[in-house]
N, C-alpha and C positions, 0 to 999 in steps of 0.2 A: 340602089336599088331595094323591094318589100321584102327581101326575108332577113336584110340582115344585123336590123334587129332585133330577133325575133332567136328565142332562149330554145329548143327543141328537149326533154328532158322521157324518158323510156321506163314508165314503172311498171312495175310485175309483181298480179298480186296471185297467191299463194294458197284454197279454200285447201282446211286440210279437212280431216273429226269433229273434228275435238277447237282446235285454233284461224285465227286469218293472218298472213303476210304479207309484211306488203313492202318491197324495197325500189326506193329510186337512184336510175345511175345514170350514168352518162353514158355515149357512142358511145368511147371505147369501155365500159360493162364496171368501169366506176363505183362503190357506192355509195357515192351520194352521202344518203341517207334510209332509214331501214323503222321500220315499229311495228304489231304488232299487237293483232285485238285482248294478246293477256297482259301484253303492257299495263293499260288500264289504268290496275287500279278493282274492278270487279268483282268480287267477291260470289260464295255460290249460287255462278251467272252463267251459261253454256256464252263460248265467248263466239259462236255463231248467230250470238241472238241480233236484230238487225239495230240495233239505239248501246249497241256498243263496236258497232259495226257503219253506226253516226258518226261515234268522239271519234277514232276511230282515221274517219278520213276527213275531219275536221283539222284536227290538228298538222295529216300530211298537207291538206288544204292551207291551212296554214304556212308552212314551210315553204311552198312550192309558192307561191305572193311573198314572200320578206326573199329571196333568191330572186324575186323577178320569172319563173319560166311561166311563158304565155301559148306553149305548144306543147300533147304530150307523145307519146310511141304506148300504151296500155296492151299489156299480152297479161292473160290472168288460165289459170289453171285451176282443175278442180271443179268438184260440186258445190250450187253455194242457191239462194234464194236470192239474198244481195249482191249478185250479182247489174244485172239493171239500176236495182238502185247505184251502185259506187259510178258507172257512166252516168247517172240522170246530177249525181252531185257533181262532180267536174264539170261538166258544162253549162250546172244555172251559173259558177260560177265565175263562169268564165273563158274557160281552158277549155283549149281547142286541143283536140283531142284528133289526129292525124289518121297514126289508121290503127286496127283492136281487132285485138291475135288471143282465142278462144285452143290451148295444145294442153287441152285436157287426151290424157291416154282411155282406150276406150280396149278393151276384149274384141278379137276378131271373133274368135269363139269360145273361149273363155279357157280352167284348164282339163287338162286330159282325164276324162274318164273317165275310172275304174272294173278292172276287165270283167267278169260278169264269174262268178264262182262255178266251177265244173264238180259235180261228185260222183 
């Protein structure tokens, strides 16, 4: 059977305002590897810049290749302009993305407005 020799992992990507976090887990939820853009020794740079993202994703891909992962489930949360870049990076290396989820929460109606002051 063809499916017995593939190794599948789940990658969670969390985009915050100042940093980006990546964690690789198995299906049980056990964290196998985690890395962040802030750990890349880049002084005086914002951690959401595409060059820092490139370095971080390359380190993650290198780990995936050493552990012989072939297929991925990708879950992203947060707002960032580098989402498409991350997907393309995994695709160019030869890792197959099985599912792609965007779990970004957004307000349906926003915060409650303050009442009008009456005198």
